C-alpha positions in Angstrom: -43.5 -116.0 46.3 -43.7 -114.1 48.7 -46.9 -112.2 49.9 -45.8 -109.4 51.3 -47.0 -106.2 49.2 -44.2 -104.6 48.0 -43.5 -100.5 48.4 -42.9 -99.8 45.5 -43.8 -101.5 41.9 -42.4 -99.8 38.4 -44.2 -101.9 35.6 -42.8 -101.6 31.9 -41.8 -98.1 32.8 -40.4 -96.0 29.7 -38.7 -92.5 29.9 -37.9 -90.1 26.9 -36.4 -86.5 27.0 -35.9 -84.3 23.8 -36.8 -87.8 22.1 -33.9 -89.6 23.5 -34.7 -92.6 25.5 -33.4 -92.6 28.8 -35.3 -95.6 30.1 -37.4 -98.4 27.9 -39.6 -101.1 29.5 -38.4 -101.0 32.8 -39.5 -103.0 35.6 -38.3 -103.1 39.5 -39.6 -104.3 42.7 -39.2 -103.4 46.1 -40.6 -105.0 49.1 -39.8 -104.6 52.8 -36.6 -105.4 54.4 -34.7 -106.1 51.1 -32.0 -103.8 49.5 -32.0 -103.6 45.9 -29.1 -102.1 44.0 -28.9 -100.5 40.4 -25.9 -100.1 38.7 -25.0 -99.6 35.3 -22.5 -97.0 33.1 -23.2 -93.3 33.1 -26.4 -92.1 30.9 -27.7 -95.5 31.7 -30.9 -93.9 33.4 -30.5 -95.0 36.9 -30.8 -91.3 38.4 -33.8 -91.2 36.4 -35.4 -95.0 37.0 -35.3 -93.4 41.0 -36.6 -90.5 40.5 -39.7 -92.0 38.9 -39.7 -94.9 41.6 -40.2 -92.1 44.1 -42.8 -90.0 41.9 -40.7 -86.9 41.4 -40.8 -87.7 37.6 -43.6 -89.2 35.9 -43.3 -91.7 33.2 -44.1 -91.7 29.7 -45.7 -95.5 29.5 -45.7 -97.9 31.8 -46.8 -97.9 36.0 -45.6 -97.4 39.2 -48.0 -98.8 42.0 -46.8 -97.4 45.7 -47.5 -99.3 48.5 -45.0 -97.1 51.0 -46.3 -95.0 53.7 -43.7 -93.1 53.8 -40.4 -92.5 51.7 -37.1 -91.0 52.6 -35.3 -89.8 49.6 -31.1 -88.9 49.7 -30.1 -87.3 46.2 -27.2 -87.6 44.6 -25.8 -84.0 45.3 -27.8 -81.0 47.1 -26.0 -77.7 46.5 -27.1 -74.9 49.1 -25.3 -71.6 48.3 -23.4 -69.8 50.7 -25.3 -66.8 51.2 -28.0 -69.0 52.7 -28.0 -69.2 55.8 -29.0 -72.6 57.2 -27.8 -74.8 59.7 -27.4 -78.4 60.1 -30.2 -78.2 62.6 -32.5 -76.4 60.8 -32.4 -78.0 57.5 -32.8 -81.5 59.6 -36.0 -80.4 61.5 -37.7 -79.0 58.2 -38.1 -83.1 57.3 -40.7 -83.4 60.2 -44.0 -82.2 60.7 -44.7 -80.5 63.9 -42.1 -79.7 66.8 -38.4 -82.1 66.6 -36.2 -81.8 69.6 -32.6 -81.1 69.3 -31.9 -84.5 71.2 -34.0 -86.2 68.0 -31.8 -84.2 65.7 -28.3 -85.3 67.6 -29.5 -89.1 67.8 -30.0 -88.7 63.9 -26.5 -87.0 63.4 -24.9 -89.9 65.8 -26.3 -92.8 64.0 -25.0 -91.6 60.4 -21.2 -90.7 62.1 -21.9 -87.2 61.7 -22.5 -86.1 65.6 -20.4 -82.7 65.3 -22.1 -80.9 62.6 -25.7 -80.2 64.0 -25.2 -76.5 64.5 -22.5 -75.7 61.5 -23.8 -74.4 58.1 -25.1 -76.6 55.9 -22.8 -74.5 52.8 -19.6 -75.4 55.0 -20.2 -79.2 55.4 -17.7 -81.3 53.2 -19.4 -83.5 50.5 -19.2 -86.4 52.8 -20.5 -84.9 55.5 -23.0 -83.6 53.5 -24.3 -86.8 52.7 -24.3 -88.1 56.0 -27.0 -85.4 56.9 -29.0 -86.2 53.9 -28.9 -89.7 55.0 -29.8 -88.2 58.5 -32.8 -86.1 57.3 -34.5 -89.2 55.0 -33.9 -91.5 58.5 -35.9 -88.5 60.6 -39.1 -89.1 58.7 -39.4 -92.9 59.5 -39.2 -94.2 56.0 -41.1 -97.7 55.4 -39.2 -97.0 52.0 -35.6 -95.3 51.8 -34.2 -94.7 48.3 -30.7 -93.8 48.1 -29.0 -92.2 44.8 -25.2 -92.2 45.5 -25.1 -92.7 49.2 -21.7 -92.9 49.8 -20.4 -90.2 47.4 -17.8 -88.2 49.2 -17.6 -90.3 52.2 -13.8 -92.1 52.9 -13.5 -96.2 52.2 -13.8 -96.0 56.3 -16.7 -94.1 56.3 -18.8 -96.2 53.3 -18.2 -99.1 55.2 -20.1 -97.8 58.4 -22.5 -96.1 56.1 -23.8 -99.6 54.0 -23.7 -101.5 57.5 -26.3 -99.1 58.7 -28.5 -99.4 55.5 -28.2 -103.1 55.7 -29.4 -102.8 59.6 -32.6 -100.9 58.5 -33.2 -103.3 55.6 -32.3 -106.5 57.9 -33.0 -105.3 61.0 -35.9 -102.7 61.0 -37.9 -104.1 57.6 -36.9 -101.0 56.1 -37.2 -101.9 51.8 -34.1 -99.7 50.3 -33.7 -99.0 46.7 -30.3 -97.6 45.7 -27.8 -96.4 43.0 -24.2 -97.3 43.3 -21.1 -97.2 41.8 -19.3 -98.8 44.1 -19.9 -102.5 42.4 -17.3 -104.3 44.9 -19.3 -102.9 48.1 -22.5 -103.5 46.1 -22.0 -106.7 45.7 -21.8 -107.8 49.6 -23.7 -105.3 50.6 -26.9 -105.9 49.0 -30.3 -108.9 48.3 -30.6 -107.8 44.6 -28.9 -106.1 42.2 -30.5 -104.2 38.7 -28.0 -104.2 36.0 -29.4 -101.5 33.8 -28.5 -99.9 31.0 -31.9 -98.0 29.6 -33.2 -100.8 29.7 -32.8 -104.1 32.4 -29.8 -106.3 30.8 -30.4 -108.7 34.2 -31.5 -108.9 37.6 -31.0 -111.0 40.9 -28.7 -111.9 43.6 -25.4 -110.2 43.2 -22.9 -113.2 42.6 -24.8 -114.5 39.9 -25.2 -111.4 38.2 -21.8 -110.4 38.6 -21.0 -113.7 36.4 -23.6 -112.7 33.9 -22.9 -112.3 30.4 -24.2 -108.7 30.1 -23.1 -107.6 33.4 -19.5 -108.4 32.1 -20.4 -106.7 29.0 -21.2 -103.9 31.0 -18.6 -103.3 33.0 -15.2 -105.8 31.9 -13.9 -108.8 32.6 -11.6 -107.9 35.4 -14.9 -106.7 37.7 -15.3 -110.4 37.6 -11.9 -111.7 39.4 -11.7 -108.1 41.8 -14.9 -109.3 42.8 -13.5 -112.4 44.4 -12.9 -111.2 47.7 -16.5 -111.3 48.6 -17.4 -114.4 47.3 -17.8 -117.4 50.5 -18.9 -120.6 50.5 -23.1 -121.4 50.4 -24.8 -124.4 51.8 -27.6 -122.4 50.3 -28.9 -121.4 47.0 -31.2 -118.0 46.1 -34.5 -118.1 44.3 -35.2 -115.3 41.8 -37.6 -113.4 44.3 -34.1 -113.7 46.8 -35.5 -116.0 49.3 -32.8 -118.4 50.6 -33.2 -122.2 49.3 -31.4 -124.4 51.4 -29.1 -126.8 49.5 -29.3 -130.9 50.5 -25.7 -131.6 51.2 -26.1 -135.0 49.2 -27.7 -133.6 46.4 -25.9 -130.4 45.5 -26.9 -128.1 43.2 -25.1 -124.8 42.0 -26.4 -122.3 44.9 -27.1 -119.5 42.2 -28.3 -121.3 39.2 -32.2 -120.3 40.0 -31.1 -116.6 41.1 -30.8 -114.6 38.0 -33.2 -112.9 35.7 -32.0 -112.0 32.4 -33.8 -109.0 30.2 -32.8 -109.4 26.3 -30.1 -111.3 24.3 -28.0 -108.0 24.4 -27.4 -105.5 26.2 -27.5 -102.4 24.3 -24.7 -99.7 25.0 -24.6 -95.7 24.2 
């Protein structure tokens, strides 16, 4: 097992609102350089889990251990009223302690493909432009851990691919740990290192291709999902251990590459 200190570890976390269980005994770990994506139906507790993971919400039970020095957080949506005069430049500068130069802000926006919005009013930005600005704001903090709640909402298909490529570069190139919620199952299965399938509790977790074949994942998203994900299937000369490490395969003694990658968390997955 890897000896890297986790950036965040969620252990046995439960949260209830007005007597209704939103999370029940959830475990999750994010390490440097890894992308962990949480998927699940509406009402599964995904956004609640992210808020717990960044310390915005205290769990009723369980423990959250933080190892990250700096966290960048991109919420699912941020609405700014038109009566509030706030330019993208000022909004970005608020994320950084101390003075920040215009060039630094421009570079952050260029990196997320929104270089032209620096002097525009935040309230006038489209949904996709706002998501890019929120991501740029998080990156200005130089985070060890990047937490993203539906980071490409309102972004067109080409832009989605660009942003997911950027997220992958941050993780695999810069060593940033990424915890992400996404409904874009097709992209998730190609762009993440580990998938956590959540429906108030963890139904299953592991390498994406293994999770996509798991009965509880199929019960949540339907068998058509498995067929539609085939475009991302590729030949392997390696397998994946439970913690995500690559396992080279002996060509003279092949084994199924995804056998050890899956973790199941119960015989059934509750719905509702």
